Backbone as numpy.savetxt, mean C-alpha at the origin, in Angstrom:
# Nx Ny Nz CAx CAy CAz Cx Cy Cz
-3.24 -24.02 7.14 -3.39 -22.83 6.73 -3.17 -21.39 7.45
-3.64 -20.61 6.58 -2.73 -19.57 6.24 -3.38 -18.59 7.20
-1.95 -18.07 8.04 -2.46 -17.33 8.99 -2.61 -15.82 8.26
-3.30 -15.00 9.20 -3.59 -13.62 8.40 -2.43 -12.75 8.57
-1.37 -12.67 9.72 -0.69 -11.79 9.96 0.34 -13.03 10.58
1.40 -12.83 9.94 3.30 -13.88 10.34 4.20 -12.85 11.26
5.01 -13.55 11.77 5.81 -12.58 12.65 6.84 -11.78 11.77
6.82 -12.53 10.93 7.81 -11.88 9.78 7.46 -10.72 9.06
6.16 -10.98 9.04 5.60 -9.50 8.32 4.95 -8.22 9.55
5.00 -8.75 10.86 5.15 -7.66 11.93 6.41 -6.77 11.76
7.61 -7.40 11.75 8.89 -7.03 11.71 9.30 -6.30 10.42
8.54 -6.33 9.14 8.60 -5.84 7.88 7.37 -4.91 8.45
7.10 -4.80 8.90 6.06 -3.52 9.01 7.01 -2.50 10.22
7.03 -3.16 11.19 7.72 -2.11 11.93 9.30 -1.24 11.67
9.80 -2.79 10.91 11.06 -1.58 10.17 10.47 -0.53 9.13
9.58 -0.90 8.47 8.76 -0.20 7.21 8.72 1.08 8.10
7.88 0.87 9.08 6.83 2.39 9.83 8.30 3.44 10.26
9.72 2.77 10.81 10.63 3.25 11.39 11.57 4.28 10.36
11.23 3.52 9.24 12.22 3.98 7.80 11.13 4.84 7.28
10.03 5.25 7.19 9.23 6.04 6.94 9.10 7.11 7.87
8.53 7.45 8.54 8.29 8.28 9.49 10.15 9.02 9.87
11.52 7.62 10.02 12.70 8.41 9.56 12.89 8.92 8.72
12.67 8.78 7.83 13.17 9.19 6.62 12.30 10.44 5.56
11.00 10.75 6.37 10.52 11.68 5.82 10.85 13.08 5.30
11.46 13.77 6.40 12.10 14.60 6.40 13.03 15.20 5.08
13.61 13.65 4.60 14.43 14.14 3.78 14.24 13.97 2.34
12.61 13.96 2.30 11.98 13.62 0.72 11.37 15.35 0.31
11.56 16.57 1.39 10.76 17.76 1.40 11.25 17.98 0.15
11.92 18.46 -0.50 12.40 18.73 -1.58 11.81 17.92 -3.05
11.21 16.92 -2.73 10.80 16.27 -3.74 9.15 16.28 -4.12
8.51 16.97 -2.92 7.21 17.29 -2.84 6.51 15.99 -2.86
6.64 15.45 -2.26 6.42 13.60 -2.47 6.97 13.01 -1.89
6.38 11.48 -1.27 7.77 10.65 -0.98 6.79 9.41 -1.35
7.71 8.02 -1.43 7.24 6.45 -1.59 6.62 6.51 -0.15
5.53 6.04 -0.04 4.52 5.55 1.02 4.70 3.98 1.04
5.96 3.73 2.15 6.25 2.41 2.26 4.69 0.85 2.84
3.51 1.74 3.47 3.21 1.24 4.11 2.07 0.80 2.75
1.78 1.59 1.58 0.99 1.14 1.13 1.28 -0.35 0.19
2.84 -0.03 0.02 3.84 -1.47 -0.63 3.64 -2.44 0.28
3.10 -2.48 1.39 2.93 -4.06 2.50 1.55 -4.18 2.16
0.79 -3.40 1.73 -0.70 -4.10 1.37 -0.43 -4.44 -0.12
-0.31 -4.06 -0.53 0.12 -4.08 -2.40 0.71 -5.50 -2.18
1.58 -5.57 -1.47 2.23 -7.11 -1.35 1.22 -8.46 -0.90
0.94 -7.73 0.19 -0.43 -8.90 0.88 -1.49 -9.00 -0.44
-1.48 -8.22 -1.04 -2.97 -8.39 -2.13 -2.10 -9.37 -2.88
-1.24 -8.58 -3.34 -0.78 -9.61 -4.79 0.05 -11.15 -4.41
1.07 -11.11 -3.10 1.08 -12.80 -3.16 0.78 -13.11 -2.12
-0.11 -12.93 -0.90 -1.10 -13.53 -0.11 -1.87 -13.68 -0.10
-3.27 -13.51 0.51 -4.72 -14.21 0.14 -5.36 -12.17 0.37
-6.01 -12.48 -1.49 -6.49 -11.43 -1.14 -8.02 -11.25 -0.96
-8.40 -12.48 -0.08 -10.00 -12.10 0.47 -9.42 -11.57 1.63
-8.66 -11.53 2.35 -8.61 -10.70 3.24 -7.77 -9.60 3.52
-7.45 -8.83 1.98 -6.86 -7.51 1.95 -7.87 -6.54 2.43
-9.31 -6.45 2.25 -9.94 -5.06 3.38 -9.50 -5.59 4.54
-9.43 -6.18 5.74 -9.06 -6.34 6.72 -7.86 -5.99 7.08
-6.70 -6.50 6.31 -5.50 -5.82 6.46 -5.10 -4.50 6.29
-5.70 -3.91 5.27 -5.74 -2.85 4.92 -6.57 -1.75 5.81
-7.29 -2.34 6.35 -7.80 -1.17 7.70 -7.42 -1.48 8.79
-6.82 -2.62 9.48 -5.70 -2.82 10.53 -4.09 -1.83 10.22
-3.98 -1.41 8.63 -2.52 -0.94 8.76 -3.62 0.49 8.96
-4.30 1.19 8.29 -4.88 2.25 7.98 -5.51 2.62 9.71
-5.83 1.93 10.67 -5.56 1.55 11.75 -4.39 2.70 12.23
-3.11 1.45 12.03 -1.90 2.18 12.40 -1.38 3.20 12.18
-1.59 3.68 10.98 -1.43 4.99 10.31 -2.08 6.30 11.35
-3.52 5.71 11.69 -4.27 6.58 12.48 -3.66 6.93 13.75
-3.25 5.92 14.39 -2.67 5.62 15.98 -1.32 6.66 15.34
-0.60 6.96 14.70 0.65 7.35 14.19 0.77 8.87 13.82
-0.27 8.99 12.84 -0.79 10.62 12.59 -0.95 11.38 13.28
-1.13 12.34 12.60 -1.70 13.82 13.41 -2.81 14.08 12.78
-4.03 13.36 12.25 -4.81 13.31 11.30 -6.24 13.19 12.78
-7.34 13.24 11.78 -8.38 13.33 12.55 -9.02 11.92 12.58
-9.07 10.89 13.56 -8.87 9.26 14.06 -9.79 8.55 13.25
-9.38 8.30 12.13 -10.35 6.99 11.33 -10.48 7.36 10.16
-9.69 8.52 9.29 -9.77 9.15 8.12 -8.99 8.17 7.04
-7.73 7.94 7.92 -6.77 6.60 7.12 -7.83 5.76 6.82
-8.05 4.87 8.25 -8.63 3.78 8.03 -9.68 3.59 7.21
-10.68 4.40 7.22 -11.93 4.77 5.92 -11.29 4.37 4.46
-10.39 5.65 4.80 -9.97 5.31 2.72 -9.07 3.94 3.02
-8.46 3.70 3.68 -7.85 2.01 3.52 -8.78 1.19 3.47
-9.15 1.12 3.87 -10.49 -0.36 3.90 -11.27 -0.22 2.69
-11.49 1.01 2.25 -12.70 0.66 1.15 -11.84 0.71 -0.25
-10.42 1.55 0.22 -9.83 1.24 -1.20 -9.55 -0.42 -1.46
-8.98 -0.89 0.11 -8.39 -2.01 0.19 -9.21 -3.24 -0.54
-11.19 -3.16 -0.10 -11.71 -3.59 -0.52 -12.21 -3.49 -2.04
-12.12 -2.71 -3.10 -11.78 -2.18 -4.11 -11.00 -2.67 -4.78
-9.53 -3.13 -4.12 -8.11 -3.40 -4.60 -8.08 -4.90 -4.90
-9.49 -5.78 -3.66 -9.54 -7.13 -3.74 -10.13 -7.53 -4.91
-11.54 -6.26 -5.27 -12.05 -7.30 -6.05 -11.40 -7.24 -7.41
-10.67 -6.18 -7.77 -9.63 -6.27 -9.20 -8.78 -7.18 -8.88
-8.24 -7.50 -7.96 -7.21 -8.77 -7.66 -8.37 -10.37 -8.44
-9.10 -10.32 -7.53 -9.24 -11.38 -7.91 -10.18 -11.41 -9.53
-10.24 -10.38 -10.16 -10.73 -10.66 -11.75 -9.50 -10.39 -12.91
-7.90 -10.20 -12.12 -6.98 -9.63 -13.01 -6.21 -10.66 -12.83
-5.03 -11.06 -13.70 -4.13 -11.84 -13.54 -2.91 -11.31 -12.65
-2.50 -11.31 -11.69 -1.79 -11.41 -10.87 0.08 -11.14 -11.12
0.05 -12.42 -11.97 1.15 -12.39 -12.23 2.17 -11.48 -13.00
1.34 -10.70 -14.38 2.29 -9.82 -15.14 2.11 -8.68 -13.97
3.56 -7.77 -14.24 4.50 -6.59 -13.89 3.35 -5.68 -14.20
2.53 -5.46 -15.29 2.22 -4.70 -15.62 0.95 -4.48 -14.78
0.24 -5.21 -14.99 -0.60 -5.47 -13.98 -0.95 -4.64 -12.68
0.57 -5.53 -12.20 1.07 -4.70 -10.90 1.22 -3.46 -10.72
1.57 -2.95 -11.36 2.23 -1.39 -11.96 0.76 -0.63 -11.64
0.14 -0.64 -12.81 -1.37 -0.47 -12.66 -2.58 -0.37 -11.45
-1.99 -1.86 -10.90 -3.03 -2.08 -9.43 -2.36 -1.18 -9.09
-1.19 -1.18 -8.60 -0.87 -0.45 -7.53 -0.69 1.43 -7.61
-0.67 1.87 -8.85 -0.71 3.38 -9.21 -2.49 3.39 -8.80
-3.04 2.79 -9.08 -4.79 3.10 -8.93 -5.20 2.97 -7.34
-4.45 1.92 -6.64 -4.81 1.90 -5.34 -3.92 3.10 -4.85
-2.87 2.72 -4.69 -1.95 4.78 -4.23 -2.75 6.02 -4.35
-3.22 6.29 -5.55 -3.92 7.06 -5.95 -5.01 7.18 -5.34
-6.04 6.42 -5.39 -7.65 6.56 -4.93 -7.65 6.89 -3.64
-6.77 5.83 -2.74 -6.28 5.75 -1.48 -6.13 7.30 -1.26
-4.86 8.47 -1.74 -4.48 9.51 -1.32 -5.84 10.69 -1.87
-6.18 10.30 -2.46 -7.52 10.89 -3.07 -8.73 10.72 -2.10
-9.41 9.83 -1.43 -10.16 9.72 -0.68 -9.70 10.34 0.34
-8.52 9.88 1.43 -8.05 10.45 2.17 -7.71 12.14 2.54
-7.71 12.35 1.18 -7.70 13.58 0.99 -8.81 14.39 0.92
-9.89 13.88 0.09 -11.34 14.04 0.38 -11.62 14.46 1.95
-12.18 12.83 2.32 -12.50 13.31 3.44 -11.82 14.11 4.62
-10.56 14.03 4.56 -10.01 15.23 5.25 -10.17 16.63 5.22
-10.10 16.77 3.74 -11.74 18.49 3.42 -12.90 18.08 3.92
-13.60 17.33 4.04 -14.34 17.12 4.26 -14.87 17.92 5.51
-14.11 16.85 6.56 -14.18 16.52 8.19 -13.32 17.62 8.95
-12.34 18.16 7.92 -11.66 18.73 9.37 -11.29 20.05 8.38
-11.20 21.85 8.64 -11.59 22.92 8.08 -9.89 22.98 7.71
-9.02 22.51 8.43 -7.70 23.48 7.85 -7.05 22.13 6.86
-7.54 21.34 6.07 -7.37 20.67 5.15 -8.35 21.09 3.91
-7.58 21.81 2.93 -7.93 21.87 1.62 -7.62 21.15 0.34
-8.36 21.14 -0.34 -8.09 20.45 -1.66 -7.51 21.10 -2.73
-6.66 21.58 -3.07 -5.83 22.67 -4.03 -4.77 21.47 -5.09
-4.12 22.62 -6.28 -3.85 22.51 -7.28 -2.68 21.54 -6.46
-2.14 22.42 -5.63 -0.72 21.72 -4.89 -0.61 20.15 -4.57
-2.35 20.36 -3.57 -1.77 18.81 -2.81 -2.06 17.87 -3.62
-2.81 17.73 -5.19 -3.11 17.55 -5.91 -1.80 16.82 -6.86
-1.02 17.24 -6.86 0.44 17.26 -7.32 1.07 16.94 -6.53
0.96 17.10 -5.34 1.53 16.02 -3.80 0.91 14.64 -4.17
-0.32 14.31 -4.32 -0.66 13.26 -4.62 -0.27 12.36 -5.39
-0.17 13.11 -6.77 0.67 12.37 -7.97 2.14 11.92 -8.25
2.46 13.18 -7.14 3.99 12.64 -7.05 4.42 11.51 -5.93
3.25 11.01 -5.00 3.50 10.31 -4.05 3.07 8.47 -4.70
1.90 8.71 -5.44 1.91 7.75 -5.97 2.44 6.95 -7.56
3.38 8.18 -7.72 4.70 7.82 -8.86 5.31 7.23 -8.50
6.24 7.81 -7.33 7.42 7.21 -6.28 7.03 5.68 -5.58
5.67 5.82 -5.24 5.34 4.55 -4.47 4.98 3.66 -5.58
4.65 3.89 -6.90 4.64 2.93 -8.07 5.82 2.17 -8.37
6.53 3.47 -8.65 8.09 3.10 -9.45 8.91 2.11 -8.34
8.94 2.30 -6.70 9.34 1.59 -6.00 9.30 -0.21 -5.92
7.76 -0.29 -6.52 6.62 -1.28 -5.96 7.71 -2.64 -6.07
8.08 -2.62 -7.86 8.98 -3.80 -8.49 9.90 -4.26 -6.94
10.85 -3.19 -7.29 11.93 -3.68 -6.18 11.96 -4.10 -5.11
10.50 -3.32 -3.98 9.95 -4.22 -3.19 9.55 -5.43 -2.90
8.76 -6.05 -4.13 7.72 -6.87 -4.40 8.96 -7.99 -4.00
10.26 -7.58 -4.80 11.77 -8.69 -4.93 11.80 -8.61 -3.74
12.35 -7.67 -3.26 13.03 -7.94 -1.70 12.23 -8.92 -0.84
10.77 -8.31 -1.00 9.96 -9.47 0.37 9.28 -10.89 -0.06
9.92 -11.36 -1.49 9.63 -12.41 -1.97 10.75 -13.48 -1.47
12.22 -12.62 -1.16 13.35 -12.84 -0.78 13.09 -13.28 0.96
12.82 -11.97 1.37 12.47 -12.13 3.01 11.45 -12.86 3.76
9.94 -13.17 2.33 9.32 -14.62 2.99 9.68 -16.02 2.20
10.63 -15.93 1.37 10.99 -17.28 0.85 9.65 -17.78 0.40
9.15 -17.14 -0.50 8.00 -17.32 -1.21 8.37 -18.16 -2.54
7.99 -19.44 -2.47 8.31 -20.41 -3.75 6.88 -20.86 -4.45
6.85 -20.79 -5.82 5.49 -20.88 -6.84 4.93 -22.17 -6.36
4.06 -21.97 -6.62 2.97 -23.24 -5.93 2.97 -24.68 -6.58
3.23 -24.35 -8.09 2.95 -25.27 -9.42 4.65 -25.05 -9.69
4.77 -26.24 -9.99 6.45 -26.28 -10.75 6.05 -27.07 -12.28
6.91 -26.94 -13.12 6.89 -27.93 -14.26 8.58 -28.41 -14.74
8.06 -29.50 -14.88 8.98 -30.42 -15.20 9.24 -30.49 -16.59
10.90 -31.10 -17.48 10.90 -31.45 -18.56 10.93 -32.57 -18.27
10.56 -33.48 -19.28 11.12 -34.69 -19.05 12.26 -35.35 -19.92
12.43 -34.48 -20.88 12.82 -34.62 -22.34 14.16 -33.94 -21.52
């Protein structure tokens, strides 16, 4: 039986949280930054159990709400909704194709960022949707998507994933 969260996944998430919040001041000049927690959700969706992606993304959103300085629940709600949409898309599309993974990554990160910005603009009066914030969302989406293939390669080594089916030649 597949466990929902393993010890290796918790260690990876702890390391990525330290890395993300520790290195975020160095990405100020880029107007966006790669978001490593999105990559954890995408890795779980592509290589783990796609049926549990909404619950896993809700947990990551709650973790981000605890650590962030936003109104509580904005990140959790946006992660849960887009995680549900991601699980619907994952079950219909081929997960082994790199271009499908990149496209799904771009859509997931972009939709989550737009939804969380919209919710923050609706609930918090200090947050406003502007052209500058949309540019930051686009750059964050592009940086995260560009980092995705190398992150997936590293997690394949970390979790020691092997293909379920092996084809042997008899010649």
